[in-house]
N, C-alpha and C positions, 0 to 999 in steps of 0.2 A: 561276790568277788571271785574271780577265777584263781586257779593255783598260781599262775604266773604273777598276777597282781599281788596276791597274798605274799608270795616269796619276795617280790620287789619291796613291799611295804616293810616286811620284817628286816630285810637287808638295810633299808634306809634307816629304820629305827636303830638297828645295831650300830650302824656307822655313826649316827649322831650321838648315841650314848657313849661310844668309845671316844669320839672326838671331844665330848664334854669333859670326860675324865682326864684326857691328855692335856687339854687346855688348862684345866684347874691345876694339874700337877706342874705345868710349866709356869704358873703364875699369871697367865694371860686371861683367865676367866675367874671371877670370884666364886667362892664355894657355894654361895647362895644361887648364883646363876647356873652353876654346874648342876646343882641339885634340881633346880627347876627344869633344866633341859633333860635331865635323866628321867624326871617324872612325866614330862610332856614335851617331847622334841618339837622344835620349831616347825610349823608348816611353812611351806614356801608357795609361791604363786603357781607352781607346777605340781604341787602336792594335792592328792585327792581330798585332804582335810582342809584345804585352803578355800573355805566358803565364807561368804559374808551376806547372808540372805536379807538382812534388815535394810532400812533406808540408807542411801548413800549418794555420792556424787561421782559417777563413773568418769566423767572427763577430768576431774581433779585427781582422782585416784590414778588415772592413766598417766598424768604428768608427774606423779609421785609414787612410782611402783615400789621403791625401797622404803617408803613409810607405810604404804598399804600392806605390804608383805615383806618385812625386814629380812635381810640375809641372816643365815644362822650365826654368822660371826658377830652380829650386833648383840649387845647385852640387853637383858630385859630391864635392868635398872635404868632409870630415866637419865638421859643426856639432854641438856637444855637445847631447845630449838635453835638452830643456827642458820635459818633461812627465812627471808621475807620477800615476797614478790612486790615489785613496784606497782603491779596491777592492782594490789589491794590498797595502795596509798591514795588518799583523797586529793584530787586536783583543785588548785585555786585557779579559776579561769578569769581571764581579762581579755579586752579587745586585742591587745598586742601579744598574747601568748598565755602560757599556763605554767604552774609550778606544783611539784609534789615532793614529799620528803619521807625518808626512813631514818628514824632516830632511835634512841634507846627506848622511847615510848612504844614504838612499833616492834622493835627487835631487842628484847631485854638484855641479851648477852652483849650487844654492841655498845660498850661503855666508852671506848676511846675515840671512835670516829662516827660521823653521821653523814648521810648523803642527801643531796637535793637534785632532782631531775627537772630541767627547765627547757621550755620551748619558747622561742621568740619568732614572730613573723618578720618579714622584711620590713624594717623600720621600727619593729617592736623594741621597746627599751626596758631593760631592768634598771630602774631608776638609780640615780647617783646615791650611793650609800656606803657604809662601812660596817664591819663586823667586830665583835669582841674576839672571835676565833679566827684562825688562819683559814684562807680559802684556796683550795687546790681545785683545778678543773681540767676536764678533757672534752674536746668537741666531738660529739657523736655524729653530727650531721650538719651540712651546710657551712656557712661562713658568718663571722661576727666581727664587729669592731669593739675592742676593749680600750678603756681609758683609765688612767690612774694618776695620782700625784704622789711622788715619793716623799720620804721624811725630810728632804731638803726643799720641798715645795716645787720641784721640777716635774714637768709633765711626761707622761708615757701614753702614747697612742699607737695601736697596732691592729692589724687584721689577722684573724686566725681562721683555720680551716679544719676539716676532719682530722682527728688524732693529734692536733696541736694541743698544748697544755698552757695554762697560765697559773700564776700563784700570787696572791695578794695577802701579805701578813695582816694580822689583826690591826685595826686602826687606820689602814691605808684606804682612803676613799677611792671608789672606782665605779665604773658602769659597764654595761654590756648592751650591744644593739645588733639586731639581726640585719644582714645585708641581702641584697638581691642575689639570686632570683627567688629564693624560698626561705629566707631567714636561717635559723639555726636551732639545734638541740644540743644540750650539753649536760654533763654530770659534774656537780660540785661536791667536793668532799671536805668536811670541816674537822679540825683536830679536837673535837669535843663531842662525845656521844649524846650529850644533852642539848646540843645546839639545835635551834629551830630557826628556819628562814624567816618566820613571822616575828622574830625578836631581833630585828636588825635596825640600826640607826639610819633612817631614811631622810633625805633632804626635805621632801614634802612634809613628812610628819614633824620634823624638827621645826619648820617654819610655822606650821599650824599651832604649835604649842609655845610660841614666843610672842610676847606683846608687840604690837605693831610699832609702838614708840621705841622699843629697844631695837627692832630691826631697822627702823629709820635711822637711828643714831649710829648703828653698827655699819650700815652700808653707805651712809652719807647721802640718802635720797629722801624726798618728801614722803610722808605717810600715804597720801593718795596714790602714789605710784605703785604701792604694794597692795592695793585693794583686791587684786585678782589672784593673790597667792592661793594655792590649794588649801582647802579646809580639812582635808584628810589625806591619808597616804595614797600615792599612785601605785607603788610596788612594780607593776608592769603596765605600760601604756603604749598606745600607738602614735607614731609621728612619722615624719618624712624620712626616707632612706638618706643617710649621710652622703656627702659628696666625696671628692677624691681624698685618699688617705693623706697624701703629702700636704694638702691644704690644711686639713685638721691638725696635723702634727705641727706645722709652722705656726698656726694661730695659737694653739694651746701652749707652745713653748714660750712665747712672749720674750721678755727681756732676760729671764732666767735661763732659757735654753732647755733642751731635752734632758730627761733623766739618763744617767749613765747605767742605770739598772735595767736589765731586760726581764720583764715579768712574764714573758712568753717563751715557750720552748717548742721546737719543731721535731716532734718525736720520730717521724718516719725519715728524717734526714740523717739520723744516726744508724749505723749498722746494728743488726741484732747482737746483743751481748753474748748470747749462746744460741747455736743452731744445731739441731740433730735431724735425723730422718723422721723423728717423731714430731717436730715442730720447732718453735723458736721463742725466745724471750728477750724483751728489751727492758733493761733496768734503768730507771731514771731517779736519782736522788740528788743530794746537794753537791755531790762530786761532779755531776754533769749539768745539772740545772741549779745554778748558784742561788737563785731566788727561793728555791724550795727548801727552806731551812728546817721544816718540822714535819714534812710529809714525804715519804718515799714510795715509789711505784715500780711494779713489774707488770708489763703487758705481755700476757702469755697466749700463744697460739699452739693448740694441740691438734694434730691431724687425726682423722678418723681412726679409732682403735688405739691411739696413743695414750700415754699416761704421764701426768705431772707427777714425778716420782715421789715416793714416800719421803717426807721431810718434816722439819719443824723450824720455827723462827724463835731464836732465843732472846731477841731484843724487843719484840713488840707484838701486839695482837694484829691479826690480819683481817682487813675488811675487803670483801670481794664484790665486784660487779660483773655480771655476765653479759657480754655484748652480743655474742652470736653462738649458735650451736646448742648442743645438749650434753650434759655431763652428770656425773655423780661423784659425791665425796663422802668418804668415811673419816670421821674424827675419832681418834682414840683418846679418851679423857682419863683423868685420874680415877682411882678407886676401881680399876678393872672394868671400865665402862667404855662402850663404843656405840656410835650411831651412824647410819648411812642415810643421806638425803640426796634428792635429785634436783638438778638445776637446769634452767633454760634462759634464753635472752630476757633481760629485764629483771632478773632475780638478784638479790643481795645475799651474800654468804658471809659468815664470820667464824674465825678460828682463834681461840684464845692463845696467848703466848705460850710457847713450848709444847703445844699439843701436836702429836703425830697425825699426819693426814696425807691424802693423795687426792688428785682430781683426775678422773678418767673420762675420755671422750666416748660417749655412748651413742652418738649420732652418726650420720653419714656425710657430714660436712665439718669444716674446721670449728673447733670450740675455741672461742676467744674470750678472755676475761682479764680483769684487773686484780692484782694483789696490791692492797694499799696498807701503809703502815704509818703510825704516828712516831716518826723517827727521822733524823737527818740522813740516815744511811740504811741501805738494804742489807739484810743478813739472813741466811738460812743454813741449815745443816741437813745433809743427805743421810738417810739411814744406811744405804749401801756403802757410801764412802766411810761412814763410821765403822761398820763391820769389817770392811776391807783393810782398815788401818788399826785394827785391834789384834793382839796376839792370836794367831789362828786356833791354837788349842783351846783358848778360852771361848771363842765363838762356837767352835764345833761342840764343845761340852754343853753350851747353852741350848743350841738349836738341834742337837742330835743329828748333825749332817757330817758327811765325809769331806775330805780335803778337796776332792774334785769339784764338789758342789760349791764349797767356799771359794775356790779359785775362779769359779765362773761369775761370781758377784763382781760388778764393775768396781774398779778401784778409784775411779774419779767420779765426781758428781756429774750426772747426765742431764739433770733438770727435767728433760722430757724424754721418756722412753718410748721408742716406736712400737708398733704392733708386734 
């Protein structure tokens, strides 16, 4: 090692040792972590000590650089994994489409919400069914026709397209069918982390488990007319593409008429709730989407180099789904712990209630993701806004900064900070 390299290594070690002492003194790093860093400073991916000569998976490491080589600000104490890629989820495949899920069984921290990703061909049907949990959904691709019957027995039939939402409370029977030209793909979010799409009350399954004489008596038809009922669940199946929407609506309405309840929401028809040079956010909860009584959403777009500012949610855990782009998130947990993880399209993230975090766009295109909450309303608190509205002397004493620096901190919540 030449003299310049030696000097650089010593300077780096001195910086890390000094930083560990300062962080420990400020209460931002545990004594154990500070001692560990003093004994053996963190190598980083650009450090000469950052080697991993054993067996590995370079492509996976490349997608997760902040796990392969954590930033020095991460703690060495374990923080529970808060990421699960849908790529790891097993698909249930059928002629009319497929389904895969991420629940608490796949992502242990995800206790309040579960997600199901589903694809239907044109004409493919997610059969008539209902759930014990509430179902929130967003269309990711294509178009679909959704049907339901409300608690008064009145029908609801609507067509939905990309970024539209729907919401069916537990016990409300419904169906989904892909439309031309290429069906649909969507994300379902359920207000129970233990929920599984395979544990749903299906029409076909219910018929298969009821005596034919009971069905005959219930429907008022002869038993032979029911001989071809399915003997097992359909779940997803292929059939003809439905006809005109107006015709289906009229037929389904019958004598009772259409439901007065709108179970669908047109997300992109509302203006952004907040827009800055760094991006925009659309917040949809029960105040804007009346049917969505137990799930709230923020659809966030962060431009390249932008940052979903440091914040936390005091009212609920946050379940995330990454739609496009690349980003990274650090979560500061209790007990002087922190962890950074990287995300890309198709990943699920999760942040427990009240934990400080940010999401940074690390790619060269827009980062788009969902923030989902088991709540009737959306709520967050900004770190900058909190500091700006606390007596200045108190903040300066905590952070060891001068008044000029404090005054530069935004006084209002930005939501998304530009580059």
